[in-house]
C-alpha positions in Angstrom: 92.5 85.3 88.0 91.3 82.2 90.6 93.0 81.3 93.3 92.4 78.6 95.9 92.8 79.1 99.4 94.6 75.6 101.0 94.4 75.5 104.9 97.7 74.0 105.7 99.4 73.0 109.4 98.1 75.2 112.3 97.8 78.3 110.9 99.5 78.8 107.5 97.8 78.9 103.9 99.2 77.5 100.9 97.6 78.9 97.2 96.4 77.4 94.3 96.9 79.6 91.3 94.7 78.3 88.7 94.3 78.3 85.3 90.5 77.1 84.4 90.9 76.8 80.7 93.8 74.2 80.4 92.6 72.8 84.1 96.4 73.0 85.3 97.3 74.9 88.4 100.5 76.0 90.6 101.0 75.8 93.9 102.9 78.1 95.7 104.0 78.0 99.9 103.5 74.5 100.4 103.8 72.7 103.9 102.4 69.4 103.1 101.4 68.1 99.8 98.3 65.8 101.4 96.0 68.6 101.0 97.5 69.9 98.2 96.8 66.4 96.3 93.0 66.7 97.8 92.5 70.2 96.4 93.6 69.6 92.7 91.5 66.3 92.6 88.5 68.2 94.2 88.6 70.5 91.3 90.2 68.2 88.3 93.6 70.1 88.3 96.8 68.8 87.2 100.1 70.3 88.6 102.0 72.1 87.0 104.7 73.7 89.2 105.5 74.9 93.0 106.3 77.8 93.8 108.4 78.8 97.8 108.9 81.9 98.7 111.5 81.2 101.2 113.1 77.9 102.6 111.2 77.6 105.8 109.7 73.6 106.2 105.8 75.2 107.1 106.2 77.1 103.4 108.4 74.1 101.3 107.9 71.2 103.8 105.3 69.2 100.5 108.1 69.9 98.1 109.8 66.9 98.2 106.6 64.7 98.1 104.7 67.0 95.8 107.7 66.5 93.1 108.1 62.7 93.9 104.5 62.3 92.7 104.1 64.6 89.9 107.5 63.6 87.8 108.8 66.3 85.5 107.2 69.4 88.4 108.9 72.8 88.3 109.5 73.7 91.2 110.8 77.6 91.8 112.2 79.3 94.5 114.9 81.8 95.0 118.5 81.0 93.3 120.2 82.7 96.3 119.0 79.7 98.7 119.0 76.6 96.3 120.6 75.2 99.2 117.9 75.1 101.8 114.4 74.7 99.5 114.0 71.6 98.9 113.7 69.4 95.1 114.3 73.0 93.8 114.4 73.0 90.1 114.6 76.8 88.7 116.2 79.5 90.9 114.3 82.5 90.0 115.6 85.9 90.6 114.4 89.6 91.5 112.3 90.9 88.2 112.1 87.4 86.6 108.8 86.7 84.7 108.1 83.3 84.8 105.3 81.5 83.0 103.4 79.0 85.5 99.5 77.8 84.8 99.1 79.8 82.3 99.8 83.0 84.5 102.5 85.3 84.2 104.0 85.6 87.4 106.6 88.2 88.3 109.5 87.5 90.6 110.7 90.4 93.1 113.1 89.7 96.0 112.7 91.0 99.3 114.6 89.5 101.6 114.5 89.6 105.5 112.4 87.3 107.1 114.6 84.8 105.4 117.6 86.0 102.9 116.8 84.4 100.3 112.9 85.2 100.7 111.0 86.6 97.5 107.3 87.3 96.6 105.6 86.4 93.3 103.1 89.0 92.0 100.6 88.0 88.9 98.8 91.4 88.0 97.0 92.4 91.1 98.1 89.4 92.8 100.8 89.1 95.4 101.6 85.7 97.2 103.4 87.8 99.8 104.7 85.1 102.4 105.9 85.9 105.1 107.8 89.3 104.3 103.4 90.6 104.6 100.8 89.6 106.8 96.9 91.1 107.2 97.7 94.0 109.9 101.4 93.2 110.1 104.9 91.9 108.7 107.0 88.7 109.3 110.2 88.5 112.0 113.3 90.0 110.6 115.1 86.6 111.3 117.9 86.6 108.6 117.7 90.4 107.8 117.4 94.2 109.3 114.9 97.4 109.8 116.4 98.5 106.4 115.7 95.1 104.7 112.0 95.1 105.9 111.8 98.8 104.7 112.7 97.9 101.3 110.2 95.1 101.0 107.3 96.7 102.3 108.2 100.3 101.6 110.1 100.4 97.9 108.6 97.1 96.5 105.2 95.9 97.5 105.2 100.0 98.0 104.8 100.3 94.5 101.8 97.9 94.0 98.4 99.8 93.6 96.1 99.7 96.1 93.9 96.6 94.4 96.8 94.5 94.7 95.0 91.2 96.9 97.1 90.5 99.1 97.7 86.6 99.9 100.0 86.0 102.6 101.9 82.8 104.8 99.7 83.1 107.6 96.1 83.5 109.5 97.9 86.0 112.1 95.2 88.4 111.0 92.9 88.7 114.0 96.4 89.2 116.9 98.0 91.6 114.3 94.9 93.8 114.2 95.0 93.8 118.1 98.5 95.0 118.5 98.0 97.9 115.9 94.7 98.7 117.5 97.3 99.7 121.1 99.2 101.4 118.8 96.4 103.2 116.7 92.8 103.3 118.8 90.8 106.1 117.6 92.0 104.2 113.8 88.1 103.5 112.1 89.7 102.2 109.2 91.4 99.5 111.7 88.2 99.4 113.6 86.1 98.0 110.7 88.8 95.6 109.5 88.8 94.0 113.3 84.8 93.9 113.0 85.0 92.6 109.3 87.8 89.9 110.8 85.8 88.5 113.6 83.2 87.6 111.0 85.2 85.6 109.0 86.7 83.6 111.5 83.3 83.6 113.1 82.5 81.5 110.4 85.2 79.9 109.7 87.1 81.6 106.8 89.9 83.2 106.0 90.8 86.7 106.2 92.9 86.4 102.5 93.7 88.2 100.5 93.5 91.5 101.9 93.3 94.5 99.5 97.0 96.2 99.7 95.2 99.7 99.8 93.1 99.2 102.8 96.2 97.6 104.7 97.9 100.9 104.4 95.1 102.3 106.4 95.4 100.0 109.2 99.0 97.9 108.5 101.1 100.1 111.4 104.2 98.3 109.3 102.8 99.8 106.4 102.8 103.4 108.3 105.7 104.3 109.9 106.0 107.4 108.0 102.8 109.0 109.6 103.5 111.1 113.0 100.8 109.2 114.8 102.3 105.8 114.0 105.5 107.2 114.9 104.8 109.0 118.5 103.2 105.9 119.4 105.8 103.9 118.9 108.5 106.1 120.2 106.0 106.1 124.1 107.2 102.6 124.0 110.5 102.9 122.6 112.3 106.0 125.5 115.0 107.4 122.8 113.9 106.5 120.0 114.2 108.5 116.6 111.3 109.6 115.0 112.9 111.3 112.0 114.3 108.1 110.8 111.0 105.1 109.6 113.6 102.4 109.0 114.3 102.7 113.1 110.7 103.2 113.6 110.3 100.2 111.8 112.9 98.2 113.6 111.4 99.9 117.0 108.2 98.6 115.5 108.8 95.2 115.0 110.2 94.9 118.5 107.5 95.6 120.2 106.0 93.0 118.2 107.9 90.6 119.4 108.0 91.1 122.8 104.1 91.7 122.8 101.6 88.9 125.2 
């Protein structure tokens, strides 16, 4: 599957899901229309659909302009959040299978960062918005630690190791710096940090990340492990490390206050 990374704003990523045979594409998480139009023109692609993972303007700010410029454009997002997703034409629900740009895409509902957040899974490609980042996860703006645990472990956690994670922001280096304070001896983490430094030094994105590798160094996917729980507990006095949901909540609180 061909995925084109389209940088947006300061550190956002939008993506084009491309149908090479029919020269068409679907765009995911469009903050601004201009870079999408430029990427389409450069590749001779027609825009068929927009998919929004959640309502925040840095993921939907280009919806209205693109819908106006491309009459009949499909705009997909969570049905439960229809009032907050600009230009929405198709509300989607957990488990829906939609076909865009020649690809079948499964919708999974993962409310927490926002109450209407979804992820889109197309084969071994997962577009996770602001739920799962490389080395981190999103803030719990409209949900709880239990909600994020469900998203990370019971929804995304069921995906195979070979899944490519395409997240909404270039936060990888800072996420890994935080992770290294918790697990300074983690060799997989050290290797990923070195690879990220090289990528960013060349001006390249750190996406996609392999989900199986993320499980080896992303602390938000490792809260059930004694070493991670102990590191969080050392910074959160009185923490009940027997409950991974509690550990996840404390871990997110630490990250929110970090630097």
